[in-house]
C-alpha positions in Angstrom: -7.6 11.6 4.4 -8.4 12.1 0.7 -4.7 11.9 -0.5 -4.7 9.9 -4.1 -1.8 7.6 -2.6 -2.7 7.2 1.1 -6.0 8.3 1.6 -9.5 6.8 2.3 -9.8 4.6 -0.9 -6.3 3.2 -0.7 -7.2 1.5 2.9 -10.9 0.5 1.5 -9.0 -0.9 -1.5 -6.3 -2.5 0.8 -8.8 -4.0 3.6 -11.3 -5.7 0.4 -8.2 -6.9 -1.4 -6.9 -8.4 1.7 -9.7 -10.1 2.3 -10.5 -11.4 -1.4 -6.6 -12.7 -1.3 -7.2 -14.7 1.8 -10.5 -16.2 0.6 -8.7 -17.2 -2.5 -6.1 -18.9 0.0 -8.7 -20.1 1.9 -6.9 -18.4 5.1 -9.8 -17.2 7.8 -8.9 -13.3 9.1 -10.0 -11.6 12.3 -11.8 -9.3 10.6 -11.4 -6.9 13.8 -7.7 -6.7 13.3 -7.5 -6.6 9.6 -10.0 -3.7 9.6 -8.3 -1.8 12.1 -4.9 -2.2 10.2 -6.5 -1.7 7.0 -7.8 1.6 7.9 -5.0 3.0 10.0 -2.0 1.4 8.5 -1.3 5.0 6.7 -2.6 6.9 9.3 1.4 8.4 9.8 1.5 9.8 6.6 -1.0 12.8 7.4 -0.9 15.5 9.9 -1.0 15.5 13.3 0.1 12.3 13.3 3.2 12.5 11.1 7.1 12.3 12.7 10.3 13.7 11.2 11.9 11.0 13.6 9.8 7.9 12.3 8.6 6.4 9.1 5.0 6.2 8.6 4.3 2.6 9.5 6.4 2.5 12.4 5.1 5.7 13.9 1.1 4.3 12.8 2.0 1.4 14.8 3.1 3.4 18.1 0.4 5.6 18.2 -2.3 2.9 16.7 -3.1 1.8 20.7 -4.2 5.0 21.7 -6.1 6.2 18.6 -8.3 2.9 19.2 -8.8 3.0 22.9 -12.1 4.1 24.0 -13.6 2.7 20.8 -14.7 -0.3 21.8 -12.1 -2.0 19.9 -10.8 -5.2 21.8 -7.2 -4.2 23.3 -6.2 -7.6 23.5 -5.9 -7.5 19.7 -3.5 -4.1 19.3 -0.1 -5.9 19.2 -1.6 -7.7 16.5 -3.1 -4.7 14.5 0.5 -3.3 15.5 2.6 -5.8 13.5 0.1 -5.7 10.3 0.9 -2.0 10.6 4.2 -2.1 11.0 4.7 -4.9 8.0 2.6 -3.6 5.7 5.4 -1.9 3.2 6.3 -4.3 0.5 9.8 -4.2 1.9 8.9 -5.7 5.2 8.5 -9.1 6.2 4.8 -9.6 7.7 4.2 -12.2 10.2 0.6 -13.8 10.9 -2.5 -14.0 8.4 -3.7 -10.0 8.3 -0.1 -8.9 8.1 0.8 -11.0 5.5 -2.6 -10.1 3.7 -2.5 -6.7 4.1 1.2 -6.4 3.2 0.3 -8.3 0.1 -2.7 -6.3 -0.9 -0.8 -2.8 0.1 1.9 -4.3 -2.3 -0.4 -4.7 -5.0 -1.6 -1.5 -5.2 1.8 -0.3 -6.2 1.3 -2.3 -9.5 -1.5 -2.1 -12.4 -3.6 0.7 -13.3 -4.1 1.8 -9.5 -0.4 2.3 -8.7 -0.3 4.3 -12.2 -3.2 6.4 -10.8 -1.7 6.7 -7.3 2.0 7.4 -8.4 0.8 9.8 -11.0 -1.6 11.5 -8.3 1.4 12.6 -6.5 2.9 14.5 -9.3 3.0 18.6 -8.5 1.2 20.2 -11.3 3.3 23.3 -10.2 6.5 21.7 -12.1 7.7 20.8 -8.5 8.8 17.1 -7.1 7.9 14.8 -8.1 7.9 15.7 -11.5 6.2 13.0 -14.3 9.7 11.4 -15.4 10.0 11.0 -11.9 6.5 9.2 -11.2 7.9 6.6 -14.4 11.0 6.0 -12.7 9.0 5.3 -9.6 6.5 3.0 -11.4 9.7 1.6 -13.0 11.0 0.8 -9.3 7.7 -0.7 -7.9 7.9 -3.1 -11.1 11.5 -4.3 -10.6 10.8 -4.7 -6.4 7.3 -5.1 -5.3 6.2 -8.4 -7.2 8.9 -10.6 -5.7 8.0 -9.5 -2.0 4.6 -10.3 -2.3 4.1 -13.4 0.0 0.6 -15.2 -0.4 -0.1 -17.6 -3.4 -2.9 -15.5 -4.3 -1.4 -12.3 -4.1 1.2 -13.6 -6.2 -1.2 -14.7 -9.0 -2.8 -11.2 -8.4 0.8 -9.4 -9.3 0.4 -11.9 -12.2 -2.4 -9.9 -13.7 -1.0 -6.4 -12.9 2.6 -6.8 -14.0 1.7 -6.8 -17.5 -0.9 -4.0 -17.0 2.1 -1.4 -15.8 4.9 -2.9 -17.8 2.8 -2.0 -21.0 1.3 1.6 -19.3 5.6 2.5 -19.4 6.2 1.1 -22.8 3.2 3.1 -24.1 4.3 6.2 -21.8 8.0 6.0 -22.9 7.1 5.5 -26.4 4.4 8.7 -26.3 7.0 11.0 -24.7 10.0 10.5 -26.6 11.6 8.2 -23.8 9.9 10.6 -21.2 12.0 13.6 -22.5 8.4 15.3 -23.7 6.4 13.9 -20.3 
């Protein structure tokens, strides 16, 4: 769970940011649901839970009940957790407050300085894939697609702060790397 893009620190940021966004919008969240969904939403990105047959959000939603069984988690809330996990990615349509705010927190983690840190944390130091130019293109894709997929008012306001940071970074990176040729 120490992965630079999907590890425990990402889950903690998502949980805290989802709570902050909901508070800014004056929306009450079920903290048990949000906590479980935030900390388990990317679990299927890791062995032994990774599946070659399903994407990580659908696989995590499928197995979450077995992960929470016997922990004291109120199992009557499992479908809400499952829904939040299934729709946490920016290209999905969240339904319900916990799903909306986890979705927006996860989307915001692709923007701003943290978005840069996460994406460049994936670069293969041995020259494999992804490389630096591929990471820069992923950031450009995030910039083009993620902001309009943010649902909540507070999330959209936070995106307005993070987008210029990412735009400036990409301009500077292109200027300092001969338009990514020396990256």
